[in-house]
C-alpha positions as CSV (number, residue, x, y, z in Angstrom):
1,H,-0.2,0.0,-0.2
2,S,1.8,3.3,-1.1
3,T,0.4,5.6,0.8
4,G,1.1,4.2,4.0
5,R,4.4,3.8,2.5
6,R,4.7,7.4,1.8
7,Q,3.0,8.3,5.6
8,R,6.1,6.4,7.4
9,Q,8.2,8.0,4.8
10,M,7.2,11.0,5.6
11,C,7.3,10.4,9.4
12,I,11.1,9.1,9.4
13,R,11.8,12.5,7.1
14,D,10.6,14.8,9.3
15,R,12.2,13.5,13.0
16,Y,15.6,13.3,10.9
17,L,15.3,17.1,9.9
18,I,14.1,17.8,13.4
19,E,17.1,15.7,15.3
20,H,19.7,16.7,12.8
21,H,18.9,20.4,12.5
22,G,16.8,21.1,14.8
23,P,19.0,23.7,15.9
24,V,18.4,25.9,12.5
25,L,15.5,25.7,12.2
26,A,15.0,26.4,15.9
27,E,16.2,30.2,14.2
28,A,12.6,30.3,12.8
29,P,10.1,29.1,15.6
30,D,7.2,28.9,12.9
31,V,9.4,26.5,10.4
32,L,10.5,23.7,13.5
33,A,6.4,24.1,14.4
34,D,5.4,23.4,10.9
35,Y,7.9,20.5,11.2
36,H,6.4,18.9,14.8
37,A,3.3,19.5,13.5
38,V,4.2,17.3,9.9
39,A,5.6,14.9,11.6
40,G,2.7,14.4,14.6
41,V,0.1,14.2,12.0
42,S,2.4,12.1,10.0
43,A,3.3,9.2,13.4
44,M,-0.6,9.8,13.8
45,Q,-1.9,8.2,10.8
46,I,0.8,5.4,11.0
47,G,-0.9,4.8,14.6
48,R,2.4,6.1,16.3
49,F,0.3,7.8,18.6
50,D,3.1,8.7,21.9
51,E,5.1,10.1,19.3
52,G,2.6,12.0,17.6
53,R,1.3,13.2,20.3
54,H,5.0,14.5,21.3
55,H,5.7,16.4,18.4
56,L,1.7,18.1,18.3
57,R,2.6,19.3,21.7
58,Q,6.0,20.5,20.4
59,A,4.1,22.3,17.2
60,C,2.3,24.1,20.0
61,R,5.1,24.7,22.5
62,V,7.1,26.2,19.6
63,G,4.8,27.6,17.3
64,G,3.5,29.7,20.4
65,W,0.0,27.9,20.2
66,R,-1.3,28.5,17.2
67,P,-5.3,27.9,16.9
68,K,-4.2,24.6,14.4
69,D,-1.5,23.6,16.5
70,V,-3.9,23.2,19.3
71,A,-6.7,21.8,17.6
72,R,-4.5,19.1,16.4
73,M,-3.3,18.9,19.6
74,A,-6.5,18.3,21.6
75,L,-8.0,16.1,19.5
76,A,-4.6,13.4,20.0
77,T,-5.4,13.7,23.3
78,V,-8.3,12.0,22.9
79,P,-7.8,8.4,21.9
80,P,-10.6,6.6,20.1
81,L,-11.4,10.2,18.3
82,A,-7.6,10.6,17.0
83,R,-7.6,6.9,16.0
84,R,-10.7,7.7,13.7
85,V,-10.4,11.0,12.3
86,W,-6.6,10.1,11.5
87,T,-6.3,6.2,10.8
88,R,-9.2,5.3,8.5
89,H,-7.2,6.1,5.5
90,Y,-4.1,4.1,6.5
91,R,-4.6,0.8,8.4
92,M,-1.0,-1.0,8.1
93,P,1.0,-3.2,9.7
94,L,4.1,-1.2,11.2
């Protein structure tokens, strides 16, 4: 399933960029927050909920609590709702 594979690759890519280029990205907090948000959503979509919530929290913290980030984080804190929203199209074994 190419969509699931693509989501896993995005998750790995964004995590790598944050881990290896975080200090440079931190010079532009909105950019770093965007990377955390994308990494969070990608992780949620492939069922890595703890990792997804971590990145979504970081997006909120770094990005100054932007409404979209706060909404995603709030959704992620309700596991049944988060699973329904983010994994409905990406049901693949890890």
